[in-house]
C-alpha positions as CSV (number, residue, x, y, z in Angstrom):
1,M,-3.6,-13.3,-2.5
2,E,-4.3,-12.1,-6.0
3,Y,-0.5,-11.4,-6.4
4,V,0.9,-15.4,-5.3
5,E,-2.1,-16.3,-7.8
6,H,-0.7,-14.9,-10.5
7,N,2.6,-16.3,-10.3
8,H,4.1,-12.8,-8.7
9,S,2.9,-10.5,-11.4
10,I,3.2,-7.0,-11.1
11,L,0.7,-6.7,-13.4
12,A,-2.0,-8.3,-10.8
13,I,-0.9,-5.6,-8.2
14,I,-1.9,-3.0,-10.7
15,K,-5.1,-4.2,-11.2
16,L,-5.9,-4.9,-7.3
17,I,-4.4,-0.9,-6.9
18,K,-6.6,0.3,-10.0
19,M,-9.8,-1.5,-8.3
20,Y,-9.1,0.5,-4.9
21,Q,-8.6,3.3,-6.9
22,T,-12.2,3.3,-8.3
23,D,-13.7,2.5,-5.0
24,D,-15.3,5.4,-3.4
25,L,-15.0,4.5,-0.1
26,S,-11.0,3.8,-0.7
27,K,-10.9,6.7,-2.7
28,E,-11.8,9.2,-0.3
29,T,-9.7,7.6,2.7
30,F,-6.5,8.1,0.7
31,V,-7.5,11.4,0.3
32,Q,-7.6,12.4,4.2
33,L,-5.0,10.2,4.4
34,K,-2.7,12.3,2.5
35,R,-3.2,15.3,5.0
36,K,-0.6,15.2,7.9
37,T,-3.5,15.6,10.5
38,Y,-4.7,12.3,10.2
39,T,-1.9,10.6,10.3
40,G,-0.5,13.1,13.1
41,K,-1.9,10.4,15.8
42,L,0.8,7.6,14.9
43,S,3.5,7.5,16.8
44,Q,6.1,5.9,14.5
45,K,7.6,7.6,11.7
46,L,7.9,4.6,9.4
47,W,4.0,4.5,9.6
48,K,3.6,8.0,9.1
49,I,5.9,8.3,6.1
50,M,4.5,4.8,4.1
51,I,0.7,6.1,4.6
52,Q,1.1,9.1,3.2
53,G,3.7,7.8,0.6
54,F,0.9,5.7,-0.5
55,S,-1.9,8.0,-0.4
56,M,0.4,10.8,-2.5
57,A,1.5,8.0,-4.8
58,M,-2.7,6.8,-4.8
59,W,-3.1,10.7,-5.3
60,F,-1.3,11.0,-8.6
61,H,-1.9,7.4,-10.0
62,L,1.9,6.4,-10.0
63,Y,0.7,2.6,-10.3
64,W,4.1,1.4,-11.1
65,G,6.0,2.7,-8.8
66,L,3.5,1.4,-6.1
67,A,3.6,-1.8,-7.8
68,F,7.2,-2.5,-7.5
69,G,7.0,-1.1,-3.9
70,I,4.5,-3.4,-3.0
71,K,6.3,-6.2,-4.6
72,L,9.5,-5.4,-2.7
73,L,7.5,-5.9,0.7
74,I,5.9,-9.1,-0.1
75,D,9.1,-10.5,-1.4
76,L,11.3,-9.3,1.0
77,R,8.6,-9.9,3.7
78,I,8.7,-6.4,5.2
79,D,4.9,-6.6,5.5
80,E,4.8,-10.2,7.7
81,K,7.9,-8.5,9.9
82,L,5.9,-4.9,10.1
83,S,2.3,-6.8,10.9
84,D,0.9,-8.2,14.3
85,T,1.1,-12.1,13.6
86,G,4.8,-12.3,12.5
87,L,6.1,-14.4,10.0
88,R,4.6,-17.0,8.2
89,E,6.7,-20.5,8.0
């Protein structure tokens, strides 16, 4: 919603990613997800690649790359296609 409220701004996405990075719980979660043992239970390779890629990018502070990736996911509506609820009208 922050992204939509700021007229599809990449800077809004970067701000949110940095907020996640500073949170202790999410920081520990990303470290654990970076390890393959935690994503080994997932059956779909696409989800494994996405989760491990995002976790590694958070580990290396690649905020701009993550922001462009998230922007593409939202603009191409891939996030809606992968969700349980489906496409929004």
